[in-house]
PDB file of N, CA, C and O in Angstrom:
ATOM      1  N   UNK A   1      -2.240 -21.020 -16.863  1.00  0.00           N
ATOM      2  CA  UNK A   1      -2.727 -20.238 -15.751  1.00  0.00           C
ATOM      3  C   UNK A   1      -1.573 -19.862 -14.816  1.00  0.00           C
ATOM      4  O   UNK A   1      -1.519 -18.749 -14.292  1.00  0.00           O
ATOM      5  N   UNK A   2      -0.651 -20.813 -14.617  1.00  0.00           N
ATOM      6  CA  UNK A   2       0.477 -20.532 -13.734  1.00  0.00           C
ATOM      7  C   UNK A   2       1.359 -19.423 -14.290  1.00  0.00           C
ATOM      8  O   UNK A   2       1.915 -18.625 -13.536  1.00  0.00           O
ATOM      9  N   UNK A   3       1.484 -19.377 -15.613  1.00  0.00           N
ATOM     10  CA  UNK A   3       2.308 -18.336 -16.232  1.00  0.00           C
ATOM     11  C   UNK A   3       1.700 -16.949 -16.016  1.00  0.00           C
ATOM     12  O   UNK A   3       2.425 -15.980 -15.792  1.00  0.00           O
ATOM     13  N   UNK A   4       0.393 -16.855 -16.082  1.00  0.00           N
ATOM     14  CA  UNK A   4      -0.276 -15.567 -15.850  1.00  0.00           C
ATOM     15  C   UNK A   4      -0.094 -15.131 -14.401  1.00  0.00           C
ATOM     16  O   UNK A   4       0.141 -13.954 -14.126  1.00  0.00           O
ATOM     17  N   UNK A   5      -0.205 -16.085 -13.475  1.00  0.00           N
ATOM     18  CA  UNK A   5      -0.014 -15.761 -12.060  1.00  0.00           C
ATOM     19  C   UNK A   5       1.406 -15.268 -11.818  1.00  0.00           C
ATOM     20  O   UNK A   5       1.608 -14.271 -11.124  1.00  0.00           O
ATOM     21  N   UNK A   6       2.397 -15.964 -12.389  1.00  0.00           N
ATOM     22  CA  UNK A   6       3.790 -15.542 -12.218  1.00  0.00           C
ATOM     23  C   UNK A   6       4.045 -14.180 -12.848  1.00  0.00           C
ATOM     24  O   UNK A   6       4.795 -13.373 -12.297  1.00  0.00           O
ATOM     25  N   UNK A   7       3.437 -13.920 -13.982  1.00  0.00           N
ATOM     26  CA  UNK A   7       3.592 -12.624 -14.636  1.00  0.00           C
ATOM     27  C   UNK A   7       3.013 -11.510 -13.771  1.00  0.00           C
ATOM     28  O   UNK A   7       3.638 -10.461 -13.611  1.00  0.00           O
ATOM     29  N   UNK A   8       1.839 -11.725 -13.221  1.00  0.00           N
ATOM     30  CA  UNK A   8       1.221 -10.707 -12.370  1.00  0.00           C
ATOM     31  C   UNK A   8       1.993 -10.505 -11.071  1.00  0.00           C
ATOM     32  O   UNK A   8       2.117  -9.378 -10.592  1.00  0.00           O
ATOM     33  N   UNK A   9       2.512 -11.587 -10.498  1.00  0.00           N
ATOM     34  CA  UNK A   9       3.308 -11.454  -9.275  1.00  0.00           C
ATOM     35  C   UNK A   9       4.595 -10.697  -9.558  1.00  0.00           C
ATOM     36  O   UNK A   9       5.001  -9.855  -8.756  1.00  0.00           O
ATOM     37  N   UNK A  10       5.246 -10.978 -10.683  1.00  0.00           N
ATOM     38  CA  UNK A  10       6.477 -10.255 -11.013  1.00  0.00           C
ATOM     39  C   UNK A  10       6.191  -8.786 -11.302  1.00  0.00           C
ATOM     40  O   UNK A  10       6.988  -7.923 -10.937  1.00  0.00           O
ATOM     41  N   UNK A  11       5.075  -8.488 -11.947  1.00  0.00           N
ATOM     42  CA  UNK A  11       4.710  -7.085 -12.176  1.00  0.00           C
ATOM     43  C   UNK A  11       4.421  -6.385 -10.858  1.00  0.00           C
ATOM     44  O   UNK A  11       4.761  -5.216 -10.679  1.00  0.00           O
ATOM     45  N   UNK A  12       3.796  -7.100  -9.946  1.00  0.00           N
ATOM     46  CA  UNK A  12       3.501  -6.540  -8.627  1.00  0.00           C
ATOM     47  C   UNK A  12       4.789  -6.242  -7.868  1.00  0.00           C
ATOM     48  O   UNK A  12       4.924  -5.167  -7.282  1.00  0.00           O
ATOM     49  N   UNK A  13       5.727  -7.170  -7.871  1.00  0.00           N
ATOM     50  CA  UNK A  13       6.988  -6.965  -7.160  1.00  0.00           C
ATOM     51  C   UNK A  13       7.828  -5.864  -7.800  1.00  0.00           C
ATOM     52  O   UNK A  13       8.447  -5.066  -7.097  1.00  0.00           O
ATOM     53  N   UNK A  14       7.851  -5.820  -9.120  1.00  0.00           N
ATOM     54  CA  UNK A  14       8.612  -4.780  -9.805  1.00  0.00           C
ATOM     55  C   UNK A  14       8.026  -3.402  -9.550  1.00  0.00           C
ATOM     56  O   UNK A  14       8.767  -2.444  -9.329  1.00  0.00           O
ATOM     57  N   UNK A  15       6.716  -3.291  -9.578  1.00  0.00           N
ATOM     58  CA  UNK A  15       6.107  -1.994  -9.301  1.00  0.00           C
ATOM     59  C   UNK A  15       6.246  -1.624  -7.827  1.00  0.00           C
ATOM     60  O   UNK A  15       6.313  -0.440  -7.498  1.00  0.00           O
ATOM     61  N   UNK A  16       6.290  -2.612  -6.933  1.00  0.00           N
ATOM     62  CA  UNK A  16       6.527  -2.318  -5.511  1.00  0.00           C
ATOM     63  C   UNK A  16       7.930  -1.760  -5.317  1.00  0.00           C
ATOM     64  O   UNK A  16       8.124  -0.824  -4.541  1.00  0.00           O
ATOM     65  N   UNK A  17       8.910  -2.328  -6.016  1.00  0.00           N
ATOM     66  CA  UNK A  17      10.276  -1.808  -5.945  1.00  0.00           C
ATOM     67  C   UNK A  17      10.334  -0.371  -6.460  1.00  0.00           C
ATOM     68  O   UNK A  17      10.944   0.490  -5.827  1.00  0.00           O
ATOM     69  N   UNK A  18       9.708  -0.111  -7.594  1.00  0.00           N
ATOM     70  CA  UNK A  18       9.674   1.247  -8.138  1.00  0.00           C
ATOM     71  C   UNK A  18       8.928   2.204  -7.234  1.00  0.00           C
ATOM     72  O   UNK A  18       9.317   3.363  -7.092  1.00  0.00           O
ATOM     73  N   UNK A  19       7.860   1.726  -6.622  1.00  0.00           N
ATOM     74  CA  UNK A  19       7.067   2.525  -5.691  1.00  0.00           C
ATOM     75  C   UNK A  19       7.915   2.955  -4.491  1.00  0.00           C
ATOM     76  O   UNK A  19       7.860   4.110  -4.068  1.00  0.00           O
ATOM     77  N   UNK A  20       8.695   2.024  -3.949  1.00  0.00           N
ATOM     78  CA  UNK A  20       9.570   2.345  -2.816  1.00  0.00           C
ATOM     79  C   UNK A  20      10.655   3.319  -3.237  1.00  0.00           C
ATOM     80  O   UNK A  20      10.964   4.256  -2.502  1.00  0.00           O
ATOM     81  N   UNK A  21      11.240   3.111  -4.417  1.00  0.00           N
ATOM     82  CA  UNK A  21      12.287   4.003  -4.908  1.00  0.00           C
ATOM     83  C   UNK A  21      11.761   5.430  -5.076  1.00  0.00           C
ATOM     84  O   UNK A  21      12.403   6.387  -4.642  1.00  0.00           O
ATOM     85  N   UNK A  22      10.609   5.567  -5.699  1.00  0.00           N
ATOM     86  CA  UNK A  22      10.029   6.893  -5.918  1.00  0.00           C
ATOM     87  C   UNK A  22       9.642   7.530  -4.588  1.00  0.00           C
ATOM     88  O   UNK A  22       9.792   8.739  -4.414  1.00  0.00           O
ATOM     89  N   UNK A  23       9.147   6.730  -3.653  1.00  0.00           N
ATOM     90  CA  UNK A  23       8.791   7.266  -2.335  1.00  0.00           C
ATOM     91  C   UNK A  23      10.014   7.823  -1.623  1.00  0.00           C
ATOM     92  O   UNK A  23       9.953   8.891  -1.013  1.00  0.00           O
ATOM     93  N   UNK A  24      11.115   7.102  -1.702  1.00  0.00           N
ATOM     94  CA  UNK A  24      12.341   7.587  -1.070  1.00  0.00           C
ATOM     95  C   UNK A  24      12.862   8.847  -1.752  1.00  0.00           C
ATOM     96  O   UNK A  24      13.369   9.751  -1.087  1.00  0.00           O
ATOM     97  N   UNK A  25      12.738   8.909  -3.061  1.00  0.00           N
ATOM     98  CA  UNK A  25      13.180  10.110  -3.779  1.00  0.00           C
ATOM     99  C   UNK A  25      12.301  11.309  -3.447  1.00  0.00           C
ATOM    100  O   UNK A  25      12.796  12.433  -3.356  1.00  0.00           O
ATOM    101  N   UNK A  26      10.999  11.081  -3.266  1.00  0.00           N
ATOM    102  CA  UNK A  26      10.102  12.176  -2.907  1.00  0.00           C
ATOM    103  C   UNK A  26      10.354  12.663  -1.489  1.00  0.00           C
ATOM    104  O   UNK A  26      10.116  13.830  -1.181  1.00  0.00           O
ATOM    105  N   UNK A  27      10.839  11.770  -0.618  1.00  0.00           N
ATOM    106  CA  UNK A  27      11.109  12.161   0.764  1.00  0.00           C
ATOM    107  C   UNK A  27      12.305  13.109   0.846  1.00  0.00           C
ATOM    108  O   UNK A  27      12.386  13.942   1.750  1.00  0.00           O
ATOM    109  N   UNK A  28      13.227  12.977  -0.099  1.00  0.00           N
ATOM    110  CA  UNK A  28      14.379  13.879  -0.132  1.00  0.00           C
ATOM    111  C   UNK A  28      13.981  15.191  -0.778  1.00  0.00           C
ATOM    112  O   UNK A  28      12.907  15.325  -1.364  1.00  0.00           O
ATOM    113  N   UNK A  29      14.867  16.138  -0.654  1.00  0.00           N
ATOM    114  CA  UNK A  29      14.609  17.425  -1.300  1.00  0.00           C
ATOM    115  C   UNK A  29      15.014  17.326  -2.768  1.00  0.00           C
ATOM    116  O   UNK A  29      16.170  17.053  -3.091  1.00  0.00           O
ATOM    117  N   UNK A  30      14.059  17.550  -3.635  1.00  0.00           N
ATOM    118  CA  UNK A  30      14.308  17.558  -5.073  1.00  0.00           C
ATOM    119  C   UNK A  30      13.746  18.852  -5.643  1.00  0.00           C
ATOM    120  O   UNK A  30      12.973  19.560  -4.998  1.00  0.00           O
ATOM    121  N   UNK A  31      14.158  19.134  -6.864  1.00  0.00           N
ATOM    122  CA  UNK A  31      13.668  20.356  -7.507  1.00  0.00           C
ATOM    123  C   UNK A  31      12.175  20.243  -7.771  1.00  0.00           C
ATOM    124  O   UNK A  31      11.604  19.153  -7.776  1.00  0.00           O
ATOM    125  N   UNK A  32      11.559  21.401  -7.990  1.00  0.00           N
ATOM    126  CA  UNK A  32      10.099  21.444  -8.144  1.00  0.00           C
ATOM    127  C   UNK A  32       9.626  20.678  -9.381  1.00  0.00           C
ATOM    128  O   UNK A  32       8.620  19.970  -9.324  1.00  0.00           O
ATOM    129  N   UNK A  33      10.349  20.815 -10.500  1.00  0.00           N
ATOM    130  CA  UNK A  33       9.938  20.096 -11.710  1.00  0.00           C
ATOM    131  C   UNK A  33      10.150  18.590 -11.553  1.00  0.00           C
ATOM    132  O   UNK A  33       9.363  17.801 -12.076  1.00  0.00           O
ATOM    133  N   UNK A  34      11.206  18.180 -10.838  1.00  0.00           N
ATOM    134  CA  UNK A  34      11.404  16.755 -10.576  1.00  0.00           C
ATOM    135  C   UNK A  34      10.321  16.219  -9.645  1.00  0.00           C
ATOM    136  O   UNK A  34       9.869  15.085  -9.804  1.00  0.00           O
ATOM    137  N   UNK A  35       9.909  17.023  -8.684  1.00  0.00           N
ATOM    138  CA  UNK A  35       8.885  16.592  -7.735  1.00  0.00           C
ATOM    139  C   UNK A  35       7.572  16.296  -8.462  1.00  0.00           C
ATOM    140  O   UNK A  35       6.893  15.322  -8.137  1.00  0.00           O
ATOM    141  N   UNK A  36       7.216  17.115  -9.425  1.00  0.00           N
ATOM    142  CA  UNK A  36       5.984  16.889 -10.191  1.00  0.00           C
ATOM    143  C   UNK A  36       6.078  15.582 -10.976  1.00  0.00           C
ATOM    144  O   UNK A  36       5.121  14.810 -11.032  1.00  0.00           O
ATOM    145  N   UNK A  37       7.239  15.347 -11.578  1.00  0.00           N
ATOM    146  CA  UNK A  37       7.434  14.119 -12.340  1.00  0.00           C
ATOM    147  C   UNK A  37       7.387  12.896 -11.418  1.00  0.00           C
ATOM    148  O   UNK A  37       6.788  11.881 -11.772  1.00  0.00           O
ATOM    149  N   UNK A  38       8.006  12.984 -10.252  1.00  0.00           N
ATOM    150  CA  UNK A  38       7.992  11.863  -9.320  1.00  0.00           C
ATOM    151  C   UNK A  38       6.596  11.608  -8.770  1.00  0.00           C
ATOM    152  O   UNK A  38       6.237  10.457  -8.521  1.00  0.00           O
ATOM    153  N   UNK A  39       5.804  12.654  -8.576  1.00  0.00           N
ATOM    154  CA  UNK A  39       4.431  12.453  -8.100  1.00  0.00           C
ATOM    155  C   UNK A  39       3.602  11.711  -9.138  1.00  0.00           C
ATOM    156  O   UNK A  39       2.811  10.832  -8.794  1.00  0.00           O
ATOM    157  N   UNK A  40       3.780  12.062 -10.406  1.00  0.00           N
ATOM    158  CA  UNK A  40       3.067  11.363 -11.477  1.00  0.00           C
ATOM    159  C   UNK A  40       3.487   9.900 -11.527  1.00  0.00           C
ATOM    160  O   UNK A  40       2.644   9.010 -11.636  1.00  0.00           O
ATOM    161  N   UNK A  41       4.795   9.652 -11.448  1.00  0.00           N
ATOM    162  CA  UNK A  41       5.297   8.285 -11.449  1.00  0.00           C
ATOM    163  C   UNK A  41       4.796   7.520 -10.233  1.00  0.00           C
ATOM    164  O   UNK A  41       4.471   6.337 -10.333  1.00  0.00           O
ATOM    165  N   UNK A  42       4.732   8.184  -9.093  1.00  0.00           N
ATOM    166  CA  UNK A  42       4.239   7.592  -7.849  1.00  0.00           C
ATOM    167  C   UNK A  42       2.805   7.099  -8.028  1.00  0.00           C
ATOM    168  O   UNK A  42       2.474   5.985  -7.622  1.00  0.00           O
ATOM    169  N   UNK A  43       1.969   7.914  -8.625  1.00  0.00           N
ATOM    170  CA  UNK A  43       0.563   7.550  -8.829  1.00  0.00           C
ATOM    171  C   UNK A  43       0.436   6.387  -9.811  1.00  0.00           C
ATOM    172  O   UNK A  43      -0.358   5.473  -9.589  1.00  0.00           O
ATOM    173  N   UNK A  44       1.209   6.416 -10.888  1.00  0.00           N
ATOM    174  CA  UNK A  44       1.157   5.339 -11.881  1.00  0.00           C
ATOM    175  C   UNK A  44       1.613   4.021 -11.265  1.00  0.00           C
ATOM    176  O   UNK A  44       0.969   2.990 -11.459  1.00  0.00           O
ATOM    177  N   UNK A  45       2.727   4.045 -10.520  1.00  0.00           N
ATOM    178  CA  UNK A  45       3.223   2.817  -9.901  1.00  0.00           C
ATOM    179  C   UNK A  45       2.259   2.284  -8.844  1.00  0.00           C
ATOM    180  O   UNK A  45       2.100   1.071  -8.706  1.00  0.00           O
ATOM    181  N   UNK A  46       1.628   3.167  -8.111  1.00  0.00           N
ATOM    182  CA  UNK A  46       0.640   2.733  -7.124  1.00  0.00           C
ATOM    183  C   UNK A  46      -0.538   2.045  -7.808  1.00  0.00           C
ATOM    184  O   UNK A  46      -1.025   1.021  -7.330  1.00  0.00           O
ATOM    185  N   UNK A  47      -0.991   2.604  -8.923  1.00  0.00           N
ATOM    186  CA  UNK A  47      -2.095   2.015  -9.675  1.00  0.00           C
ATOM    187  C   UNK A  47      -1.712   0.634 -10.214  1.00  0.00           C
ATOM    188  O   UNK A  47      -2.495  -0.311 -10.109  1.00  0.00           O
ATOM    189  N   UNK A  48      -0.514   0.515 -10.788  1.00  0.00           N
ATOM    190  CA  UNK A  48      -0.054  -0.774 -11.317  1.00  0.00           C
ATOM    191  C   UNK A  48       0.095  -1.791 -10.195  1.00  0.00           C
ATOM    192  O   UNK A  48      -0.257  -2.959 -10.358  1.00  0.00           O
ATOM    193  N   UNK A  49       0.619  -1.345  -9.054  1.00  0.00           N
ATOM    194  CA  UNK A  49       0.786  -2.237  -7.907  1.00  0.00           C
ATOM    195  C   UNK A  49      -0.560  -2.774  -7.429  1.00  0.00           C
ATOM    196  O   UNK A  49      -0.693  -3.967  -7.156  1.00  0.00           O
ATOM    197  N   UNK A  50      -1.540  -1.912  -7.330  1.00  0.00           N
ATOM    198  CA  UNK A  50      -2.862  -2.347  -6.869  1.00  0.00           C
ATOM    199  C   UNK A  50      -3.531  -3.297  -7.859  1.00  0.00           C
ATOM    200  O   UNK A  50      -4.099  -4.314  -7.461  1.00  0.00           O
ATOM    201  N   UNK A  51      -3.463  -2.967  -9.136  1.00  0.00           N
ATOM    202  CA  UNK A  51      -4.108  -3.811 -10.153  1.00  0.00           C
ATOM    203  C   UNK A  51      -3.439  -5.179 -10.243  1.00  0.00           C
ATOM    204  O   UNK A  51      -4.121  -6.203 -10.209  1.00  0.00           O
ATOM    205  N   UNK A  52      -2.108  -5.207 -10.358  1.00  0.00           N
ATOM    206  CA  UNK A  52      -1.421  -6.492 -10.511  1.00  0.00           C
ATOM    207  C   UNK A  52      -1.495  -7.319  -9.235  1.00  0.00           C
ATOM    208  O   UNK A  52      -1.646  -8.539  -9.296  1.00  0.00           O
ATOM    209  N   UNK A  53      -1.391  -6.670  -8.087  1.00  0.00           N
ATOM    210  CA  UNK A  53      -1.476  -7.412  -6.825  1.00  0.00           C
ATOM    211  C   UNK A  53      -2.845  -8.014  -6.592  1.00  0.00           C
ATOM    212  O   UNK A  53      -2.957  -9.171  -6.187  1.00  0.00           O
ATOM    213  N   UNK A  54      -3.878  -7.244  -6.844  1.00  0.00           N
ATOM    214  CA  UNK A  54      -5.231  -7.779  -6.639  1.00  0.00           C
ATOM    215  C   UNK A  54      -5.568  -8.851  -7.676  1.00  0.00           C
ATOM    216  O   UNK A  54      -6.253  -9.822  -7.357  1.00  0.00           O
ATOM    217  N   UNK A  55      -5.099  -8.686  -8.901  1.00  0.00           N
ATOM    218  CA  UNK A  55      -5.345  -9.711  -9.926  1.00  0.00           C
ATOM    219  C   UNK A  55      -4.621 -11.007  -9.587  1.00  0.00           C
ATOM    220  O   UNK A  55      -5.186 -12.092  -9.728  1.00  0.00           O
ATOM    221  N   UNK A  56      -3.367 -10.898  -9.140  1.00  0.00           N
ATOM    222  CA  UNK A  56      -2.616 -12.102  -8.768  1.00  0.00           C
ATOM    223  C   UNK A  56      -3.262 -12.784  -7.569  1.00  0.00           C
ATOM    224  O   UNK A  56      -3.373 -14.010  -7.541  1.00  0.00           O
ATOM    225  N   UNK A  57      -3.687 -12.010  -6.586  1.00  0.00           N
ATOM    226  CA  UNK A  57      -4.338 -12.597  -5.409  1.00  0.00           C
ATOM    227  C   UNK A  57      -5.640 -13.287  -5.795  1.00  0.00           C
ATOM    228  O   UNK A  57      -5.949 -14.363  -5.283  1.00  0.00           O
ATOM    229  N   UNK A  58      -6.397 -12.676  -6.689  1.00  0.00           N
ATOM    230  CA  UNK A  58      -7.656 -13.269  -7.120  1.00  0.00           C
ATOM    231  C   UNK A  58      -7.408 -14.592  -7.856  1.00  0.00           C
ATOM    232  O   UNK A  58      -8.133 -15.565  -7.648  1.00  0.00           O
ATOM    233  N   UNK A  59      -6.379 -14.624  -8.717  1.00  0.00           N
ATOM    234  CA  UNK A  59      -6.089 -15.852  -9.451  1.00  0.00           C
ATOM    235  C   UNK A  59      -5.559 -16.950  -8.537  1.00  0.00           C
ATOM    236  O   UNK A  59      -5.865 -18.125  -8.739  1.00  0.00           O
ATOM    237  N   UNK A  60      -4.771 -16.580  -7.541  1.00  0.00           N
ATOM    238  CA  UNK A  60      -4.225 -17.585  -6.628  1.00  0.00           C
ATOM    239  C   UNK A  60      -5.327 -18.164  -5.748  1.00  0.00           C
ATOM    240  O   UNK A  60      -5.346 -19.367  -5.486  1.00  0.00           O
ATOM    241  N   UNK A  61      -6.239 -17.319  -5.295  1.00  0.00           N
ATOM    242  CA  UNK A  61      -7.274 -17.775  -4.370  1.00  0.00           C
ATOM    243  C   UNK A  61      -8.418 -18.522  -5.048  1.00  0.00           C
ATOM    244  O   UNK A  61      -9.195 -19.190  -4.366  1.00  0.00           O
ATOM    245  N   UNK A  62      -8.542 -18.427  -6.367  1.00  0.00           N
ATOM    246  CA  UNK A  62      -9.629 -19.146  -7.042  1.00  0.00           C
ATOM    247  C   UNK A  62      -9.166 -20.468  -7.604  1.00  0.00           C
ATOM    248  O   UNK A  62      -9.959 -21.196  -8.203  1.00  0.00           O
TER     249      UNK A  62
END
């Protein structure tokens, strides 16, 4: 059980790092085709962050 919690926490932290990186890149001026790609990546990382974070929190609190 501890290994699953650590795996979910590490996935949460890694996706949070990627989420911040993509957010900073979107804040700068980028080309239109890059902006579309970063928006897609932004949505995917946000989804992974929410799923892994809520799963880890649920496992820790139970």
